[in-house]
C-alpha positions in Angstrom: 20.1 36.2 -11.5 22.7 34.2 -9.6 21.5 31.2 -7.6 23.3 29.7 -4.7 22.3 26.2 -3.8 23.5 24.5 -0.7 24.5 20.8 -0.8 21.1 20.0 0.8 19.3 22.0 -1.9 21.2 20.0 -4.6 20.3 16.8 -2.9 16.6 17.8 -2.8 16.7 18.5 -6.6 18.5 15.3 -7.3 16.2 13.2 -5.1 13.2 14.8 -6.6 14.1 14.4 -10.3 15.9 11.0 -10.2 13.3 9.8 -7.8 10.6 10.7 -10.3 12.3 8.5 -12.9 12.5 5.7 -10.3 8.8 6.0 -9.6 8.1 5.8 -13.3 10.4 2.8 -13.6 8.5 1.1 -10.7 5.2 1.8 -12.3 6.5 0.4 -15.6 7.7 -2.8 -14.1 5.1 -4.9 -15.9 6.6 -3.9 -19.2 10.3 -2.9 -19.2 11.4 -1.1 -16.1 14.9 -0.8 -17.6 13.6 1.0 -20.7 11.5 3.3 -18.6 14.5 4.2 -16.4 16.8 4.6 -19.4 14.5 7.0 -21.3 13.9 9.0 -18.1 17.6 9.2 -17.2 18.6 10.4 -20.7 16.1 13.2 -20.4 17.5 14.2 -17.0 21.1 14.2 -18.2 20.1 16.3 -21.2 18.9 19.2 -19.0 20.5 22.6 -19.4 21.1 25.6 -17.2 21.7 25.3 -13.4 19.3 22.4 -13.3 21.3 20.5 -15.9 24.5 21.0 -13.9 22.8 19.7 -10.7 21.1 16.7 -12.3 24.2 15.4 -14.1 24.7 13.2 -11.1 22.1 10.9 -9.4 21.8 11.4 -5.6 24.3 9.5 -3.5 23.4 7.7 -0.4 19.6 8.1 -0.7 17.7 5.1 0.5 14.4 5.1 -1.3 12.8 2.3 0.8 11.5 -1.1 0.0 8.2 -0.3 -1.7 6.8 2.1 -4.3 4.8 3.7 -1.5 8.0 4.4 0.6 9.7 5.8 -2.6 6.7 8.1 -3.2 6.7 9.3 0.4 10.2 10.7 -0.2 10.0 11.8 -3.9 6.7 13.5 -4.1 7.4 16.0 -1.3 10.9 16.5 -2.7 9.4 17.5 -6.0 7.3 20.2 -4.3 10.2 21.3 -2.2 12.5 21.6 -5.2 10.1 23.8 -7.1 9.5 26.0 -3.9 13.2 26.5 -3.3 13.9 27.3 -6.9 11.0 29.7 -7.1 12.4 31.7 -4.2 15.7 32.2 -6.0 14.9 32.2 -9.7 11.5 31.4 -11.1 13.0 30.7 -14.5 15.0 27.8 -13.0 11.9 26.6 -11.2 10.3 26.4 -14.7 13.4 24.7 -16.1 13.3 22.1 -13.4 9.6 21.5 -13.9 9.9 21.1 -17.6 12.9 18.8 -17.2 11.0 16.5 -14.9 8.0 16.6 -17.2 10.1 15.7 -20.2 11.8 12.9 -18.2 8.4 11.4 -17.2 7.0 11.7 -20.7 10.1 10.0 -22.1 9.9 7.3 -19.4 6.2 6.8 -20.3 6.8 6.4 -24.0 6.0 2.9 -25.1 6.1 1.2 -28.5 2.3 1.0 -28.3 2.2 4.7 -28.4 0.3 5.2 -25.1 1.6 4.7 -21.6 0.0 2.0 -19.5 -2.7 3.2 -17.0 -0.1 2.6 -14.2 2.5 4.8 -15.9 -0.1 7.5 -16.7 -1.3 7.5 -13.1 2.2 7.8 -11.7 2.9 10.7 -14.2 -0.2 12.4 -12.9 1.0 12.1 -9.3 4.4 13.5 -10.2 2.9 16.4 -12.1 0.6 17.2 -9.1 3.5 17.2 -6.8 5.4 19.6 -9.1 2.3 21.9 -9.3 1.7 21.9 -5.5 4.5 24.4 -4.8 
């Protein structure tokens, strides 16, 4: 199935996925926010299919706000919207997007202690709930 995404659709996908990594980075600030962001970013840029092509670039010109709450106010609805718009055109790409974001948040949550902190685990749960709300 051929999918046609508008520039706005692509921005929604990028805002959702890259924003999810930003949320994880903010939640991991007590440890190493840089490592969290790096692991999550590598996972996003390793995506394949249409999703991989769209996520090769982070969104430009997006202002995420001054707090984690403001960031979440933008990103969590964008995650739900991204899944919804992909489901309408190609359910397989919706699944691909969901798995890509899940892999990114799992990679971001990986710590040398073997378990994510409670803050990272809670943020991962919120991101997953937003993906599943579509």
